[in-house]
C-alpha positions in Angstrom: -0.2 0.0 -0.1 1.4 3.6 -0.8 1.3 6.6 1.1 -1.5 7.9 -1.1 -3.6 5.0 -0.2 -2.8 4.9 3.2 -3.7 8.3 4.0 -7.4 7.7 2.7 -7.9 4.3 3.3 -11.0 3.7 6.0 -8.5 1.7 8.4 -7.2 2.0 11.8 -3.8 3.0 10.5 -5.1 5.9 8.4 -4.9 9.4 8.6 -8.1 11.5 8.6 -8.0 14.7 6.5 -10.2 17.5 6.4 -9.9 19.9 3.2 -10.9 23.5 3.9 -11.8 25.7 1.2 -12.7 29.5 1.6 -16.3 29.1 -0.7 -17.2 27.1 -3.6 -19.9 28.7 -5.9 -18.3 28.3 -9.1 -15.3 26.1 -10.7 -12.2 28.3 -11.6 -8.7 27.9 -10.4 -9.1 27.8 -6.8 -11.8 24.8 -7.2 -9.4 23.0 -9.9 -7.0 22.7 -6.8 -9.5 21.5 -4.8 -10.4 19.1 -7.2 -7.2 17.5 -7.3 -6.8 17.4 -3.9 -10.4 15.6 -3.7 -8.8 13.1 -6.1 -5.7 12.5 -4.1 -7.4 12.1 -0.9 -10.9 10.7 -1.9 -11.9 10.0 2.0 -11.5 13.5 3.2 -14.1 15.4 4.5 -14.5 18.8 2.7 -15.5 21.9 4.8 -16.4 25.7 3.2 -18.0 28.8 4.6 -20.5 28.3 1.5 -21.1 25.5 -1.1 -23.2 25.7 -4.3 -24.2 22.3 -5.3 -24.3 23.2 -8.8 -20.4 24.4 -8.2 -19.1 21.0 -7.5 -17.4 18.4 -9.8 -18.0 14.7 -9.2 -14.8 14.6 -7.2 -16.3 17.2 -4.7 -19.5 15.8 -5.0 -18.1 12.3 -3.4 -16.5 13.9 -0.2 -18.6 14.2 2.8 -19.3 18.0 3.2 -20.1 20.6 5.9 -20.3 24.4 5.7 -19.4 27.0 8.3 -22.1 29.0 9.8 -21.9 31.9 7.0 -23.9 29.5 5.0 -26.9 30.3 7.3 -26.6 33.7 6.5 -29.5 35.5 4.1 -28.7 34.6 0.8 -25.3 33.4 1.1 -24.8 31.8 -1.6 -24.8 35.2 -3.5 -24.0 37.5 -1.0 -21.1 35.4 0.6 -18.3 38.4 0.4 -20.4 40.4 2.1 -19.9 38.3 5.2 -16.3 38.2 5.1 -15.9 40.1 8.7 -17.7 37.0 10.0 -15.6 34.2 8.4 -12.6 34.1 10.4 -14.8 33.4 13.9 -16.7 31.2 11.5 -13.6 28.9 10.8 -12.4 29.2 14.6 -15.9 27.6 15.2 -15.6 24.4 13.1 -14.2 21.4 15.3 -11.3 20.1 13.8 -10.1 17.8 16.6 -11.2 14.2 14.7 -8.5 15.3 11.9 -5.2 14.3 11.6 -4.1 16.3 8.5 -6.1 19.7 7.8 -5.3 21.0 3.8 -6.6 24.6 3.7 -6.8 26.2 0.5 -6.5 29.9 0.6 -7.4 32.5 -1.4 -10.3 33.7 0.6 -10.2 32.9 4.6 -9.7 29.0 5.3 -6.6 29.2 7.1 -8.0 30.5 10.0 -9.0 26.6 11.8 -7.9 25.3 14.7 -6.4 21.8 14.6 -5.7 19.8 17.5 -2.1 20.3 18.7 -0.6 17.0 17.4 -2.2 17.6 13.9 -0.5 18.5 10.5 -1.9 21.9 9.2 -0.8 22.6 5.1 -2.0 25.7 3.8 -2.0 25.7 -0.1 -2.4 29.5 -0.8 -3.4 30.7 -3.9 -3.0 34.0 -2.7 -2.9 36.3 1.1 -6.0 37.8 1.4 -5.9 40.6 -1.5 -9.1 42.4 0.2 -6.6 43.3 3.0 -3.4 43.3 1.7 -1.7 44.5 -1.4 -4.9 45.3 -3.5 -6.8 46.7 -0.4 -7.2 50.2 -2.5 -8.5 48.5 -5.5 -11.3 46.8 -3.4 -11.7 49.7 -1.1 -12.3 52.0 -4.3 -15.8 49.7 -5.1 -17.2 50.7 -1.5 -19.6 53.5 -1.2 -17.7 56.6 0.2 -19.1 56.9 3.7 -18.2 53.2 4.3 -14.6 53.4 3.1 -13.4 54.5 6.8 -15.3 51.4 8.4 -13.6 48.9 5.6 -10.2 50.6 6.2 -10.6 49.8 10.3 -11.8 46.4 9.6 -9.1 45.7 7.2 -6.4 47.1 9.7 -8.1 44.2 12.1 -8.2 41.2 10.1 -4.7 41.8 9.3 -3.3 41.5 12.6 -6.0 38.4 12.5 -4.8 37.0 9.3 -1.0 37.3 10.4 -1.8 35.2 13.7 -3.5 32.8 11.8 -0.6 32.2 9.8 0.9 30.9 12.8 -1.3 28.0 13.0 0.0 26.5 9.6 2.7 23.8 9.7 3.7 24.4 5.9 3.2 26.7 3.6 2.5 25.9 -0.2 2.3 28.6 -2.6 1.0 28.5 -6.4 3.9 30.5 -7.8 7.3 32.2 -6.8 5.2 35.7 -6.6 2.8 34.5 -4.2 5.6 32.8 -2.4 7.0 36.2 -2.0 3.9 37.7 -0.5 3.9 35.2 1.7 7.3 35.9 3.1 6.5 39.8 3.2 3.1 39.3 4.9 3.8 36.6 7.4 7.5 36.1 7.5 6.8 32.3 6.5 9.2 30.2 3.7 6.8 28.2 1.3 7.0 25.4 -1.1 6.1 26.3 -4.6 3.5 24.0 -6.3 2.3 25.4 -9.4 -1.5 24.3 -10.1 -2.8 21.5 -12.1 -4.1 22.2 -15.3 -6.2 19.8 -17.6 -3.7 19.6 -20.5 -5.7 16.8 -22.2 -8.6 19.3 -23.2 -6.8 21.1 -25.0 -6.3 20.8 -28.9 -2.8 22.0 -30.3 -4.2 20.9 -34.2 -5.5 23.8 -35.4 -4.1 26.2 -37.7 -3.7 29.8 -36.0 -6.0 32.2 -37.6 -5.0 36.3 -37.4 -6.2 37.7 -34.2 -4.9 37.8 -30.8 -7.0 36.5 -27.6 -7.6 37.8 -24.1 -9.5 35.4 -21.9 -11.0 35.5 -18.4 -13.4 37.4 -16.1 -13.4 41.2 -17.0 -11.6 42.7 -14.2 -9.3 46.3 -14.4 -6.2 44.4 -13.2 -6.2 42.5 -16.2 -5.7 45.5 -18.3 -8.0 44.5 -20.9 -7.8 48.1 -21.6 -4.2 48.0 -22.4 -4.9 45.2 -25.2 -7.3 47.1 -26.8 -5.3 50.1 -27.1 -2.3 48.3 -28.6 -4.3 46.2 -31.0 -6.0 49.9 -32.2 -2.6 51.0 -32.4 -1.1 48.2 -34.4 -4.8 47.7 -36.2 -4.7 44.1 -35.3 -8.0 41.9 -34.6 -8.6 41.3 -31.0 -10.9 38.6 -29.5 -11.8 39.0 -25.7 -14.2 36.5 -23.9 -15.3 36.7 -20.2 -18.3 37.8 -18.3 -18.4 41.3 -16.8 -19.0 44.8 -17.5 -17.6 45.9 -21.1 -19.4 49.1 -21.4 -16.1 51.1 -20.8 -14.3 48.7 -23.0 -16.4 49.3 -26.1 -16.1 52.8 -26.2 -12.5 52.5 -26.6 -12.3 49.6 -28.9 -11.9 49.9 -32.6 -14.1 47.5 -35.1 -11.5 45.2 -35.0 -11.8 44.1 -31.3 -14.9 41.8 -31.0 -16.3 40.9 -27.4 -17.7 37.2 -27.2 -18.7 37.2 -23.7 -18.9 33.9 -21.4 -18.5 30.8 -24.1 -18.6 27.4 -23.9 -15.2 25.4 -22.6 -15.5 24.2 -26.3 -15.7 27.6 -27.4 -12.8 28.7 -25.4 -10.4 25.5 -26.4 -11.3 26.5 -29.8 -10.6 29.9 -29.6 -6.8 28.9 -27.7 -6.0 27.1 -30.6 -6.8 29.4 -33.3 -5.5 32.8 -31.7 -2.0 33.8 -33.2 -1.0 34.8 -29.6 -2.7 35.1 -26.1 -2.2 38.5 -24.5 -1.4 38.8 -20.7 -0.6 42.2 -19.7 -2.1 41.9 -16.4 -0.7 40.7 -13.2 -2.0 37.3 -11.7 -0.9 35.5 -8.9 -0.2 32.2 -11.1 -2.8 32.3 -14.1 -3.8 29.1 -15.8 -4.8 30.5 -18.9 -1.4 31.2 -20.3 -0.4 27.5 -19.6 -4.1 26.4 -21.3 -2.8 28.5 -24.2 0.4 26.7 -24.6 -1.3 23.1 -24.2 -2.8 24.6 -27.2 0.0 25.0 -28.9 -0.2 29.3 -28.7 2.2 31.4 -27.5 1.8 33.7 -25.0 2.6 37.7 -24.8 2.5 38.5 -21.2 3.7 41.3 -18.5 6.9 39.5 -16.9 5.7 39.8 -13.3 3.6 37.4 -11.2 2.8 34.0 -12.1 3.3 34.8 -15.6 7.2 34.4 -14.9 6.9 30.7 -13.7 5.0 29.9 -16.7 5.8 31.5 -20.0 9.8 31.2 -21.3 10.8 33.9 -23.0 12.3 33.5 -26.3 10.8 29.7 -26.4 7.0 29.7 -25.5 6.5 33.4 -25.8 7.2 37.0 -25.2 8.0 38.5 -21.9 8.0 42.3 -21.4 9.0 44.8 -18.3 7.3 47.9 -19.4 3.8 47.9 -17.8 2.5 50.7 -20.2 0.5 50.5 -23.5 3.6 51.1 -25.3 5.3 48.3 -23.4 2.7 46.0 -24.9 3.0 47.3 -28.4 6.6 46.8 -28.4 6.1 43.3 -27.1 3.8 42.4 -29.7 6.0 43.7 -32.5 8.9 41.7 -31.1 6.6 38.7 -31.1 5.5 39.2 -34.8 9.3 39.7 -35.4 10.3 36.2 -33.9 7.0 34.4 -34.6 8.4 31.4 -36.0 10.6 30.7 -33.3 8.0 30.4 -31.0 7.0 26.9 -32.1 3.8 24.9 -31.2 6.0 21.9 -30.0 7.7 23.8 -27.6 4.7 25.5 -25.9 2.8 22.1 -25.7 6.2 20.0 -24.3 6.5 23.2 -21.8 2.8 22.9 -20.9 3.3 19.3 -19.8 5.2 20.7 -16.3 1.6 21.7 -15.2 -0.1 18.5 -15.4 -2.5 16.9 -12.6 0.1 14.0 -11.9 2.6 16.5 -11.1 1.1 18.4 -8.8 -0.7 15.3 -6.9 3.0 14.0 -6.8 4.3 16.9 -5.3 1.5 17.5 -2.8 1.7 14.3 -1.4 5.2 14.9 -0.7 4.7 17.8 1.2 2.2 16.1 3.2 3.9 13.0 3.6 7.1 15.3 4.9 4.9 17.6 7.2 3.5 14.6 8.9 7.0 13.0 9.3 8.3 16.2 10.9 5.4 16.1 13.3 6.4 13.1 14.2 3.2 11.9 16.0 2.4 8.2 16.3 0.5 7.6 13.4 2.5 9.1 11.0 5.1 6.1 12.1 2.0 3.5 11.4 1.6 4.7 7.7 3.5 2.6 5.1 6.3 4.4 3.1 7.1 7.1 6.0 10.0 7.1 7.8 9.9 7.1 11.4 
């Protein structure tokens, strides 16, 4: 019996595992990681503030599920972010004394749980809470002006609580080196970097590219979609934008060569990725799965060289990384790409994307959990086949 089996096997020697995720209301990058953890530990129990049954994958649906008291608040599935002030207390109220291993998945509050003293707590951190740390000004700007002083006071309190909760974590795992640096900055903790899993087998690298650039993802200001529009306007290039959200301001600056497709099916998204000339990625993401999906589709990426893109795009081999965050910086990067397009082969992109496979994620996470259990030195660890005492 290998360690993964022994960790999940329903016998007296197995470790009982809890997965804690902030909220499950859709299927995005965080939920893809959670799904892979559920695949790795199929007998784990799942805890979250809010769970929408429609958002559950088959792996997650098979787990025993529990929610915090936040789920009982009015319209919690829709207004869950308004209950952010309650979430730390809700996590601390969970009784996890039955669990030997707790794996928290954090981008919203998840790591505040209180494991028993001899339990192992591994936190997979997609991002320290953006609302209270480096993007607090962006989120505060969306709050009505009379309420902003109260929001800032709450954020200050929550930052202290967040830093304190980091002391309850035995091992931090970051989804990129960019996030690892932020964990070190805010919590003064080192972390292992384990990139998220990407469904590589879903994407198709056989299509012939067409003459358009692509941007894909939810419409958010930090993604700098306006930069892509201005750059393509200047260069007279066709741009396709996929993703849900308010595009009224973007339409106002777009030339007739810019096409807004809104939300599309998975199959339409796959088709657009495989046929684009290149993916444009001018924003800063914690990791950014779409560039890997583009490379799995055989298409290069033109990305601002900051954040998660530095971990995923190889300059001159699978895309172009540029250092000037302005529109002109993107314009110059597109020109450089077009001058060197033939060197960025489909084969290079597809081969590089294989480094982000689900198997690689499972293997690396299993090794970290095993090492954390061994380091804790609890009696049940020494009973696990394959684990050193």
